[in-house]
C-alpha positions in Angstrom: 134.6 158.4 123.8 131.3 156.7 123.0 130.0 153.5 124.4 127.5 151.1 122.7 124.3 150.4 124.7 123.5 146.9 125.9 120.6 146.9 123.5 122.9 147.5 120.5 125.6 145.0 121.7 123.0 142.3 122.0 121.4 142.9 118.6 124.9 142.9 116.9 125.9 139.7 118.8 122.6 138.0 117.8 123.1 138.9 114.1 126.8 138.0 114.1 126.2 134.6 115.6 124.3 133.5 112.5 126.0 135.8 110.0 122.6 137.5 109.8 121.6 141.1 109.7 120.3 143.8 112.1 117.9 146.5 110.8 118.6 149.6 112.9 115.3 151.2 112.0 113.0 148.3 113.2 115.3 146.6 115.7 114.8 143.3 113.8 117.5 140.7 113.7 117.3 138.4 110.6 119.2 135.1 111.0 121.7 134.0 108.3 123.0 130.6 107.4 125.6 130.5 110.2 129.3 131.1 110.7 132.3 128.8 110.8 134.5 128.0 113.8 138.2 127.6 113.1 141.2 126.5 115.2 144.6 128.2 115.5 148.1 127.1 116.4 149.3 130.7 116.7 147.6 133.8 117.8 145.4 135.8 115.4 145.1 139.5 116.0 142.9 142.3 114.8 145.0 142.7 111.7 146.5 139.2 111.3 144.9 135.8 110.8 147.4 133.8 112.9 148.1 130.2 111.8 145.0 128.1 111.3 145.3 124.3 111.5 146.2 122.9 108.1 143.5 120.9 106.3 146.0 119.1 104.0 145.7 115.4 104.9 144.6 116.1 108.5 140.8 115.9 108.2 140.7 119.4 109.7 138.1 121.9 108.4 136.1 124.7 110.0 132.8 123.6 111.4 129.6 125.3 110.4 127.3 126.5 113.1 123.7 127.8 112.9 120.7 126.2 111.3 122.7 123.9 109.1 125.6 123.3 111.4 126.4 121.5 114.7 124.8 124.0 117.0 124.5 127.8 117.4 124.7 130.5 120.0 122.2 131.2 122.7 120.4 134.6 122.5 122.6 137.5 123.7 122.2 138.5 127.3 124.4 140.8 129.4 126.5 141.7 126.4 127.6 138.1 125.5 126.6 135.0 123.7 127.8 131.4 124.1 127.3 128.2 122.2 124.2 126.2 122.9 125.6 122.8 121.9 129.0 121.0 121.7 131.1 121.8 118.7 133.1 118.7 117.5 135.7 118.4 114.9 136.5 115.2 112.9 139.1 112.7 114.2 142.5 114.0 113.3 144.1 112.0 110.5 147.5 113.6 111.3 148.9 115.8 114.0 147.2 119.2 114.1 149.7 120.7 116.5 149.0 122.7 119.7 145.7 124.5 119.5 145.9 127.9 121.2 143.0 129.9 119.8 139.6 129.6 118.3 137.8 132.0 116.0 134.5 132.7 114.2 134.8 133.1 110.4 132.2 134.2 107.8 133.2 131.4 105.3 134.1 127.7 105.3 137.5 128.6 103.7 139.2 131.9 103.3 136.8 134.6 104.3 137.1 136.9 107.2 137.9 136.2 110.8 135.2 138.0 112.8 136.2 137.3 116.4 138.8 135.2 118.1 139.9 134.2 121.6 142.7 132.3 123.4 141.9 128.9 125.0 142.1 128.7 128.8 144.8 126.0 128.1 146.4 125.0 124.9 145.6 121.5 123.6 147.9 119.2 121.6 145.9 117.4 118.9 147.7 114.3 117.5 146.6 111.5 115.1 143.2 110.1 116.2 142.4 112.9 118.7 139.1 114.8 118.6 138.9 118.5 119.5 135.6 119.6 121.1 134.3 122.8 122.5 131.6 121.9 125.1 128.3 123.7 125.3 128.7 127.1 126.8 132.4 126.8 126.2 132.8 129.5 123.5 131.7 132.9 124.7 131.8 136.1 122.7 131.5 139.4 124.6 130.9 143.0 123.7 131.4 145.7 126.3 
């Protein structure tokens, strides 16, 4: 079985964080416009999208990160990246349910789920609540 080097892992993480690209020949990472963070009430998997919070009448929407969004990810180090600023969703206009997972998408709606992870503890979001991910609270690892 093969293993990616730390160099390759970090280049891929840096490109993925902004939906950018990595030129294998030159080693150059070009930043993109940024990905979108979504919230789930049931677990996604490698082949299933899980259940994302409904946006119908709830004020929920994925938040954009990167140069035009709320924050981004720090440069990759040690095979991981984490967010450099707080990610904050709008005040809930209706109950969102119990948030169990968070994921990075390549589009504001639809699109592809790129990575996902389970929260350390589930969070119930009700009318008027605000969901936040603190700086350094969302870590993506490759090993």
